[in-house]
C-alpha positions in Angstrom: -115.2 133.6 110.9 -115.3 132.5 107.1 -115.8 134.7 104.7 -116.6 133.9 100.8 -116.1 136.4 97.8 -119.5 136.0 95.6 -119.8 138.3 92.4 -123.1 139.5 92.0 -125.3 141.6 89.5 -126.7 144.6 91.4 -130.4 144.2 91.0 -132.4 147.9 90.6 -133.9 146.6 94.5 -130.3 147.0 96.0 -129.4 149.9 94.8 -132.9 151.6 95.8 -132.1 150.6 99.2 -129.2 153.4 99.3 -131.6 155.9 97.8 -132.6 157.7 101.0 -132.0 161.2 99.9 -134.5 163.8 100.1 -136.1 164.0 96.2 -136.4 168.3 96.8 -136.1 170.6 99.7 -138.6 170.9 102.0 -139.8 173.1 104.8 -138.3 171.9 108.2 -139.3 174.0 110.8 -142.5 176.7 111.2 -142.6 179.2 114.1 -145.5 181.6 115.0 -144.3 182.8 118.3 -144.9 185.9 120.0 -144.9 189.0 118.6 -142.8 189.1 115.8 -140.9 185.7 116.3 -141.8 184.1 113.0 -139.9 181.9 110.4 -139.6 179.6 107.8 -136.7 176.7 107.5 -135.9 175.0 104.6 -134.0 172.0 104.6 -131.7 170.6 101.6 -131.6 166.8 102.5 -131.1 166.1 98.1 -127.3 165.0 99.2 -126.7 167.6 96.3 -126.0 171.5 96.2 -128.7 173.0 95.0 -129.9 176.7 93.1 -132.4 178.2 95.0 -133.0 180.2 91.6 -136.0 177.8 90.7 -137.6 178.5 94.2 -140.0 180.4 95.6 -142.2 180.9 98.9 -145.5 181.4 99.0 -148.1 183.0 101.1 -151.9 183.5 101.6 -153.2 185.5 104.4 -156.7 184.9 105.9 -157.6 182.4 103.3 -157.8 182.8 99.3 -156.0 181.2 96.5 -151.6 180.2 96.0 -150.0 182.6 95.5 -151.5 185.9 97.2 -147.6 187.2 97.9 -144.2 185.4 96.6 -140.7 185.8 97.1 -137.9 184.3 95.2 -135.1 182.9 96.4 -131.4 183.2 95.3 -128.0 182.1 96.1 -127.3 178.1 96.5 -128.6 176.0 99.6 -125.7 173.6 100.5 -126.2 170.0 100.9 -127.7 169.3 104.5 -128.0 172.9 105.2 -130.9 175.0 105.6 -132.0 178.1 104.9 -134.2 180.5 106.9 -136.3 183.6 106.1 -137.6 185.4 109.2 -139.4 188.4 110.7 -136.8 191.2 110.9 -137.6 192.0 114.3 -137.6 188.9 115.5 -135.6 187.9 118.9 -131.8 188.1 118.4 -131.4 184.1 118.8 -133.7 184.0 115.3 -131.8 186.3 113.7 -128.7 185.0 114.3 -129.6 181.8 112.4 -131.9 183.8 109.9 -130.5 183.8 105.8 -133.2 186.2 104.6 -135.1 188.9 105.8 -138.9 188.7 104.5 -141.5 191.0 104.6 -144.1 188.5 104.6 -142.6 186.6 107.7 -145.4 188.1 109.8 -147.9 185.5 109.9 -150.6 184.4 112.0 -151.7 180.7 112.8 -154.3 181.0 110.0 -152.1 182.4 106.8 -150.8 179.5 104.7 -146.8 179.6 103.6 -145.6 177.6 100.4 -142.6 176.5 99.0 -142.9 176.0 95.2 -140.3 175.1 92.3 -140.7 176.3 89.0 -144.0 177.8 89.8 -145.5 174.6 91.3 -146.3 173.9 95.0 -143.9 171.2 96.5 -144.2 171.9 100.1 -146.8 173.6 102.7 -147.9 174.6 105.7 -151.6 175.4 105.9 -153.7 175.0 102.2 -155.6 177.7 100.3 -159.3 178.0 100.2 -161.3 179.3 103.4 -159.6 180.8 106.4 -159.8 178.3 109.1 -160.0 180.9 111.8 -157.0 181.4 114.2 -155.2 178.6 113.1 -154.5 175.1 111.3 -154.9 172.1 112.9 -151.5 169.9 113.1 -151.1 166.5 114.1 -153.4 166.8 117.5 -151.7 170.3 117.4 -152.4 173.8 115.8 -149.8 176.4 114.0 -151.4 179.2 116.2 -148.8 180.7 119.0 -146.4 177.1 118.3 -143.8 176.1 116.3 -143.9 172.8 114.4 -140.9 170.5 113.3 -140.7 168.1 110.5 -140.2 164.3 111.4 -137.0 163.3 111.2 -138.0 160.7 108.7 -139.6 163.0 106.4 -137.6 163.0 103.2 -139.8 165.0 101.2 -142.3 167.7 100.7 -146.1 167.5 100.8 -148.0 170.1 99.0 -151.1 168.3 100.7 -151.7 169.7 103.8 -154.5 167.6 104.8 -152.5 164.5 104.5 -149.1 166.2 106.1 -151.1 167.5 109.0 -153.6 164.2 109.8 -152.9 162.8 112.9 -152.8 159.2 111.3 -150.2 160.9 108.4 -148.8 163.4 110.8 -145.3 164.8 109.4 -144.6 167.1 112.6 -144.1 167.6 115.8 -145.8 170.2 117.5 -143.9 172.3 119.9 -144.9 175.2 122.8 -144.8 178.9 121.6 -141.3 180.2 121.1 -139.5 177.1 121.3 -136.4 177.6 118.6 -133.8 174.8 120.1 -134.1 173.2 116.4 -133.4 176.6 114.5 -130.7 176.3 111.9 -130.4 172.6 111.2 -132.5 169.6 110.8 -131.8 165.9 112.0 -132.5 162.7 109.8 -133.3 159.6 111.3 -133.8 158.0 108.0 -130.7 155.1 107.5 -128.3 155.9 104.8 -125.0 154.0 103.6 -122.4 155.0 105.2 -119.7 153.5 102.8 -120.7 155.0 99.5 -122.0 153.2 96.1 -122.5 149.4 96.1 -120.0 147.7 94.0 -120.7 144.1 91.9 -118.5 142.6 93.6 -120.1 141.9 97.6 -119.4 139.3 100.4 -121.7 137.5 102.3 -120.4 137.9 105.8 -121.7 136.3 109.0 -125.4 136.2 107.5 -124.8 139.9 105.6 -123.7 140.9 102.5 -121.1 143.5 103.4 -119.3 146.0 100.6 -115.2 145.7 99.9 -115.3 148.1 103.4 -117.4 145.8 105.5 -120.2 147.8 106.0 -123.5 145.6 105.9 -126.0 146.3 103.2 -128.8 143.7 103.3 -129.3 139.9 105.2 -127.7 136.8 103.2 -127.4 133.1 102.9 -124.0 132.3 103.8 -122.7 129.9 101.3 -120.4 127.0 102.9 -116.7 127.4 102.5 -113.7 124.8 103.6 -110.5 125.5 105.0 -108.0 125.5 102.1 -104.5 126.0 102.4 -103.7 126.2 98.8 -105.4 129.7 98.7 -103.0 132.8 97.3 -103.3 136.2 96.3 -102.4 138.4 93.6 -98.7 137.7 94.0 -99.3 133.8 95.1 -98.8 133.7 98.7 -101.0 132.0 100.7 -103.8 134.1 102.6 -106.2 133.3 104.9 -109.0 135.8 103.8 -109.9 138.3 101.3 -109.0 141.0 102.9 -105.3 139.6 103.7 -103.0 142.4 103.2 -100.1 141.5 104.1 -98.5 143.0 100.9 -100.7 145.6 101.0 -103.8 146.3 98.4 -102.2 144.2 95.7 -102.6 141.3 97.8 -106.7 141.6 97.9 -108.3 139.3 95.5 -107.3 135.8 97.5 -108.9 133.4 95.6 -109.4 129.5 96.3 -111.0 128.5 99.5 -109.3 130.0 102.7 -110.0 130.0 105.8 -109.1 132.9 109.1 
């Protein structure tokens, strides 16, 4: 296997490749279960802890305008964690995951729930306007007596329910009544960079650009390199590859042609 060191300018498009964290908090789960088994789950996929003091939960009952009822949130939501608001008379399974009892968690399928930041709606289940009847339609199902979970490839909220709930742009998976299997965490299936930030010095190896940890970044054209016994490292010793570490980390920096 041959490697060759390339010093490249990492352009904006390459940096954008790794920008897969959520832009803000969003609703990851909604349950309108039997009796008082109702909850809302909020997910922090931003990559940083978030101060909740700028956020509110909104609710509209049986049609109307935002926001008929509000709840100011508080505390800090850790990166990758969820915040669950529930009915205080929910099943013990729900209460065990509940972070805050919300008096308005008594919603039915026709009640709209919103997440707002600084007074602006950033995500919603349902919408304002006239009463939809018994439920809001969502992704070939509805919100009445069901649990809906945000699809794992969604990375941001959507205040436009007509888009997030439509079959062709569906952002949710609908589960049957009293499905709580996904409560307490949220899975993301968006590819992330496992090796940290991109460096300006990256390597073309077997047709892929890789970083200093050997993690593949993107496809590339590997230039030809020839075997050269005169290649040397920082100590002046011969070396066979950029990763030749016979002398420890200081030997990184093999210069000249090299082989394996």
